[in-house]
C-alpha positions as CSV (number, residue, x, y, z in Angstrom):
1,M,75.8,18.1,-41.7
2,S,77.2,21.4,-43.6
3,A,78.5,24.2,-41.7
4,F,76.3,27.5,-41.7
5,T,75.8,30.9,-40.6
6,Y,72.4,32.1,-38.5
7,D,71.6,35.4,-37.7
8,A,68.7,35.3,-35.0
9,L,67.4,38.6,-35.3
10,P,66.3,40.9,-32.4
11,G,62.6,41.7,-31.8
12,R,59.6,41.1,-29.8
13,V,56.3,39.4,-30.8
14,L,52.9,39.9,-29.3
15,F,50.7,37.0,-30.9
16,G,47.0,36.5,-29.7
17,S,43.1,37.4,-30.9
18,G,42.4,41.0,-29.1
19,V,46.2,41.7,-28.2
20,A,45.9,44.9,-30.3
21,R,43.2,46.2,-28.1
22,T,44.6,44.9,-25.0
23,G,48.1,44.9,-25.3
24,L,49.4,47.9,-27.6
25,R,49.6,50.5,-24.8
26,A,51.8,48.6,-22.5
27,E,54.1,47.9,-25.9
28,V,54.0,52.0,-26.3
29,D,55.0,52.5,-22.8
30,A,57.8,50.4,-23.0
31,F,59.5,52.7,-25.1
32,E,58.8,55.8,-23.1
33,A,57.1,57.5,-26.1
34,R,55.8,61.2,-25.7
35,R,55.7,62.1,-29.7
36,I,54.4,59.1,-31.7
37,L,54.5,59.2,-35.7
38,L,51.4,57.1,-36.6
39,I,51.6,55.6,-40.1
40,A,48.5,54.2,-41.7
41,A,46.6,54.6,-45.0
42,E,43.3,56.0,-45.6
43,S,41.8,52.5,-45.4
44,E,43.3,51.8,-42.0
45,A,42.7,55.3,-40.6
46,E,39.5,54.6,-38.5
47,L,41.0,51.1,-37.2
48,A,44.4,52.8,-36.3
49,R,42.7,55.9,-34.2
50,E,40.8,53.3,-32.4
51,L,44.2,51.4,-31.5
52,C,45.3,54.5,-30.3
53,L,42.6,55.8,-28.2
54,P,44.4,54.7,-24.8
55,F,47.4,56.9,-25.7
56,A,45.5,59.6,-28.3
57,D,47.3,62.2,-26.6
58,R,50.7,60.9,-27.6
59,I,50.2,60.6,-31.3
60,A,52.2,63.9,-32.6
61,V,51.3,63.3,-36.4
62,T,49.5,60.7,-38.3
63,F,50.7,60.2,-41.8
64,S,48.6,58.5,-44.4
65,E,49.8,58.9,-47.7
66,V,50.9,55.3,-48.3
67,R,51.6,54.0,-51.8
68,P,53.0,50.7,-52.9
69,H,56.5,50.1,-53.4
70,V,56.9,53.0,-51.4
71,P,57.8,55.9,-54.2
72,I,60.7,58.2,-52.9
73,E,58.7,61.2,-52.8
74,V,56.3,59.7,-50.2
75,A,59.5,58.5,-48.1
76,E,60.8,61.9,-48.2
77,R,57.4,63.4,-46.9
78,A,56.9,60.7,-44.0
79,R,60.5,61.6,-42.9
80,E,59.6,65.1,-42.6
81,A,56.4,64.2,-40.8
82,A,58.7,62.2,-38.2
83,A,60.5,65.7,-36.8
84,G,60.4,65.6,-33.2
85,A,58.8,62.3,-33.0
86,D,60.6,59.5,-30.9
87,L,58.8,56.2,-31.9
88,V,56.9,55.2,-35.2
89,L,53.7,53.0,-34.9
90,C,52.6,51.6,-38.2
91,V,49.2,49.9,-38.6
92,G,48.7,48.1,-42.0
93,G,49.6,46.4,-44.4
94,G,53.3,46.0,-46.5
95,S,53.3,49.7,-48.0
96,T,52.6,50.9,-44.7
97,T,55.4,48.8,-42.8
98,G,57.3,49.6,-46.0
99,T,56.9,53.2,-45.4
100,A,57.6,53.2,-41.6
101,K,61.1,51.4,-42.3
102,A,61.9,54.3,-45.0
103,V,61.6,56.6,-41.9
104,A,63.7,54.6,-39.8
105,L,66.5,54.1,-42.2
106,T,67.1,58.0,-41.9
107,T,66.4,58.8,-38.3
108,G,66.7,55.7,-36.6
109,L,63.7,55.5,-35.0
110,P,62.1,52.6,-33.7
111,I,58.9,51.1,-34.8
112,I,56.3,49.3,-33.4
113,A,54.4,47.7,-36.2
114,V,50.8,46.2,-36.2
115,P,50.2,44.1,-39.3
116,T,46.7,43.7,-40.9
117,T,47.6,41.9,-44.0
118,Y,50.1,38.6,-44.2
119,A,52.9,40.7,-45.7
120,G,55.6,39.6,-43.2
121,S,57.8,42.7,-43.9
122,E,57.3,43.8,-40.1
123,V,60.0,40.8,-39.1
124,T,62.7,41.5,-41.8
125,P,65.4,44.3,-41.8
126,V,64.7,44.6,-45.4
127,W,63.8,48.1,-47.1
128,G,62.7,49.1,-50.3
129,L,62.1,52.4,-52.1
130,T,61.0,53.3,-55.7
131,E,62.5,56.3,-57.9
132,K,61.7,56.4,-61.6
133,S,60.0,53.4,-62.0
134,R,63.0,51.5,-60.7
135,K,62.9,49.7,-57.2
136,S,65.7,49.4,-54.8
137,T,66.3,47.6,-52.2
138,G,68.7,46.8,-48.9
139,T,68.8,45.5,-45.6
140,D,69.8,47.7,-42.5
141,P,69.1,46.4,-38.9
142,R,67.8,50.2,-38.5
143,V,64.2,49.3,-40.0
144,L,63.7,46.2,-38.4
145,P,60.7,47.0,-35.8
146,R,61.5,46.4,-32.5
147,T,57.8,45.3,-31.8
148,V,55.3,43.2,-33.7
149,V,52.0,42.9,-32.6
150,Y,49.9,40.2,-34.5
151,D,46.2,39.9,-33.8
152,P,44.3,38.0,-36.0
153,E,41.1,40.0,-35.4
154,L,42.7,42.9,-37.6
155,T,42.7,40.7,-40.8
156,L,39.2,39.9,-40.4
157,T,38.1,42.8,-42.7
158,L,40.5,42.2,-45.1
159,P,38.6,41.4,-48.3
160,V,38.9,37.5,-49.1
161,E,40.6,38.2,-52.6
162,L,43.4,40.4,-51.1
163,S,44.1,37.7,-47.9
164,V,44.3,35.1,-50.8
165,A,47.0,36.8,-52.6
166,S,48.4,38.1,-49.4
167,G,49.0,34.4,-48.0
168,L,50.5,33.2,-51.4
169,N,53.0,36.3,-51.0
170,A,53.9,35.0,-47.7
171,M,54.0,31.2,-49.1
172,A,56.6,32.9,-51.9
173,H,58.8,33.7,-49.0
174,C,58.7,30.5,-47.5
175,V,59.7,28.7,-51.1
176,E,62.4,31.3,-51.9
177,A,64.2,30.5,-48.3
178,F,65.0,26.9,-49.4
179,W,67.5,28.5,-52.2
180,A,67.9,32.2,-51.1
181,P,71.5,33.5,-50.6
182,R,72.0,33.0,-46.9
183,R,70.0,29.8,-46.6
184,N,70.6,27.4,-43.8
185,P,69.2,24.6,-41.9
186,V,66.9,26.5,-39.5
187,S,65.2,28.9,-41.7
188,S,64.6,26.2,-44.1
189,A,62.9,24.5,-41.0
190,V,60.7,27.9,-40.4
191,A,59.8,28.0,-44.2
192,E,58.7,24.8,-44.2
193,D,56.2,24.9,-41.2
194,G,55.3,28.1,-42.5
195,I,54.3,26.5,-45.9
196,R,52.1,24.2,-43.6
197,H,50.1,26.9,-41.6
198,L,49.8,28.7,-44.9
199,A,48.3,25.7,-46.8
200,A,46.0,25.2,-44.1
201,G,44.6,28.7,-43.5
202,L,44.5,29.5,-47.3
203,P,41.3,27.1,-48.4
204,S,39.5,27.9,-45.2
205,V,39.7,31.7,-45.5
206,A,38.8,31.6,-49.2
207,A,35.6,29.7,-48.1
208,D,34.6,31.8,-45.2
209,G,36.6,35.0,-44.7
210,A,35.1,35.0,-41.2
211,D,36.7,32.0,-40.1
212,S,38.9,33.7,-37.2
213,G,40.8,30.3,-36.9
214,A,41.7,30.0,-40.1
215,R,42.9,33.9,-40.0
216,G,45.2,32.8,-37.2
217,E,46.6,30.1,-39.3
218,L,47.6,32.9,-42.0
219,L,48.9,35.0,-39.7
220,L,51.4,32.8,-38.0
221,G,52.1,31.4,-41.5
222,A,53.2,34.8,-42.2
223,Y,55.2,35.6,-39.2
224,L,57.0,32.2,-39.8
225,A,57.4,33.2,-43.7
226,G,58.9,36.6,-42.6
227,S,61.2,35.2,-40.3
228,A,62.5,32.6,-43.0
229,F,63.1,35.3,-45.6
230,A,64.5,37.9,-43.1
231,A,67.3,35.0,-42.5
232,A,67.9,33.7,-45.7
233,G,67.7,36.7,-48.0
234,S,66.1,37.5,-51.1
235,G,66.3,35.4,-54.2
236,L,65.6,35.2,-57.7
237,H,61.8,35.5,-57.2
238,H,61.9,38.5,-55.2
239,K,64.4,40.2,-57.6
240,I,61.6,39.5,-60.7
241,C,58.7,40.7,-58.5
242,H,60.8,44.0,-57.1
243,V,61.2,44.8,-60.8
244,L,58.3,44.4,-62.1
245,G,56.5,46.1,-59.3
246,G,58.7,48.8,-59.3
247,A,58.8,49.3,-63.3
248,F,54.8,49.0,-63.8
249,D,53.4,49.6,-60.7
250,L,51.6,46.3,-60.0
251,P,49.9,45.2,-56.9
252,H,52.6,43.5,-54.6
253,A,50.8,40.5,-53.5
254,Q,49.0,39.3,-56.7
255,T,52.5,39.8,-58.6
256,H,54.3,37.5,-56.2
257,A,51.2,34.9,-56.3
258,I,51.4,34.6,-59.9
259,V,55.1,34.5,-60.7
260,L,55.9,31.9,-57.7
261,P,54.6,28.8,-59.5
262,Y,57.1,29.7,-62.4
263,V,60.0,30.5,-60.3
264,L,59.5,27.5,-58.7
265,A,59.2,25.2,-61.9
266,F,62.3,27.1,-63.2
267,N,64.5,26.2,-60.2
268,A,63.1,22.9,-58.9
269,P,65.1,20.5,-61.3
270,Y,68.1,22.1,-60.0
271,A,66.9,21.8,-56.3
272,P,65.2,18.6,-55.5
273,E,65.5,18.2,-52.0
274,A,64.2,21.8,-51.5
275,A,61.4,21.1,-54.1
276,A,60.3,17.7,-52.1
277,R,60.3,19.8,-49.0
278,V,57.8,22.3,-50.4
279,A,55.7,19.4,-51.9
280,S,55.6,17.7,-48.5
281,A,54.7,20.9,-46.8
282,L,51.9,21.4,-49.2
283,D,51.1,17.8,-49.3
284,L,50.9,18.0,-53.3
285,P,52.8,15.3,-55.3
286,E,54.2,18.2,-57.7
287,P,54.9,21.7,-56.1
288,A,54.9,24.1,-59.2
289,G,51.8,22.9,-61.1
290,G,50.1,22.0,-57.6
291,L,51.0,25.7,-56.2
292,R,49.5,27.1,-59.7
293,R,46.0,24.9,-59.2
294,L,45.9,25.9,-55.7
295,G,45.9,29.6,-56.9
296,E,43.4,29.1,-59.6
297,K,40.8,27.8,-56.8
298,L,41.5,30.6,-54.6
299,G,40.7,32.8,-57.3
300,V,44.5,34.3,-58.0
301,P,44.3,36.1,-61.6
302,A,45.9,33.5,-64.3
303,G,48.7,35.3,-65.5
304,L,50.3,38.7,-65.3
305,R,48.7,40.1,-68.2
306,D,45.6,40.2,-66.0
307,L,47.4,42.6,-63.8
308,G,47.4,45.0,-66.9
309,L,50.9,44.2,-67.9
310,R,51.7,44.0,-71.8
311,E,53.5,41.1,-73.3
312,N,56.5,43.1,-74.5
313,D,56.6,45.0,-71.1
314,T,58.4,41.5,-69.8
315,E,61.0,42.2,-72.3
316,T,61.8,45.7,-71.3
317,V,62.9,44.7,-67.8
318,L,64.6,41.4,-68.7
319,E,68.2,43.1,-68.4
320,D,67.5,44.7,-65.0
321,I,66.2,41.3,-63.8
322,L,69.5,39.5,-64.9
323,A,71.8,42.4,-63.1
324,L,70.0,41.4,-59.8
325,A,69.8,37.6,-60.2
326,P,71.6,36.2,-57.3
327,A,74.9,34.3,-58.6
328,D,74.0,31.4,-56.3
329,N,70.4,30.7,-57.8
330,P,70.0,26.9,-58.1
331,R,69.8,26.9,-61.8
332,P,71.8,29.4,-63.8
333,V,70.1,32.5,-64.9
334,T,70.3,33.4,-68.5
335,A,68.4,35.7,-70.6
336,D,66.7,32.8,-72.7
337,G,65.5,31.3,-69.2
338,I,64.2,34.1,-67.6
339,G,62.6,35.4,-70.7
340,R,60.8,32.1,-71.2
341,L,59.7,32.1,-67.6
342,L,58.2,35.8,-67.9
343,R,56.4,35.2,-70.8
344,A,55.0,31.8,-69.2
345,A,53.6,34.0,-66.2
346,W,52.5,37.0,-68.4
347,A,50.2,34.1,-70.0
348,G,49.3,32.2,-67.5
349,I,49.9,29.0,-68.7
350,D,51.0,25.9,-67.1
351,P,54.4,26.6,-65.5
352,A,56.0,23.2,-66.5
353,K,55.3,23.7,-70.2
354,E,57.5,26.5,-70.5
355,T,59.9,26.4,-67.6
356,P,61.4,23.0,-67.9
């Protein structure tokens, strides 16, 4: 057994159907908060108000200008809204959590996160901001939510298409944990179990969006995925998706869902043990092609072109991706290799054919 380092991240997790309505007030009370900044996108505003009814008198400001990839101007307005607050409560998906993190990064305010998607960012100390079409990310313990309330009931209204994309985004966290810079046996074990829960929940949710049991499987898988990602760090897949998302304002979850099989095909020959564990967790003989076919069955767009990306757009971000690519990626990262990966992901062709 090789030596390794594993940083167990602090944080309290409350998980279960209905706990957001029955347990959120107690979690807020634990911080003795008197002036709360509530962050929720317009689409989540009604739900957020409902959840906050038991302590509505303590909501000082509600910030709803949530945008994907957290543009710096949105972050600045959210920070201004936090003046005088003693707690940040965010209700929503990854962009909402990201906005709360932007506030915590400069103010140090504690965060209670109530996720309504399968983003997983609520259990990571990773922040991201976009300025002039460039997304920057970093790690800071101040942005790690102190408490996360996971309630599968809150995901029931998430459209099936977005649920599938969000679940596959969580799958990307798990897969990448096997070769990310701080990979270790603990995060790999968590990631493998996360893949199993996600693989169990995705088809059922796609078939019946009201299947609460399957929603619970996805949410548990997302929690495990975020935990694995938080410990192992960000690898090649996330660098590619962050550059594409920041440069072209692509939808976060769908971008991850499309790109994942291509990065897996790219790295698999150089990381056979990781590929074997991913295949085992998915119960598929060949993980990259199998994951691509799973995405097709679940209705994921075939390629990045279906998100509106033009073919030559991939060339304009190649140097940015190469500059961010981890030095210890299992396969050496070259301009030719990443160029082929991006073209294949754009066209939506068989991953194995263009990323041998």
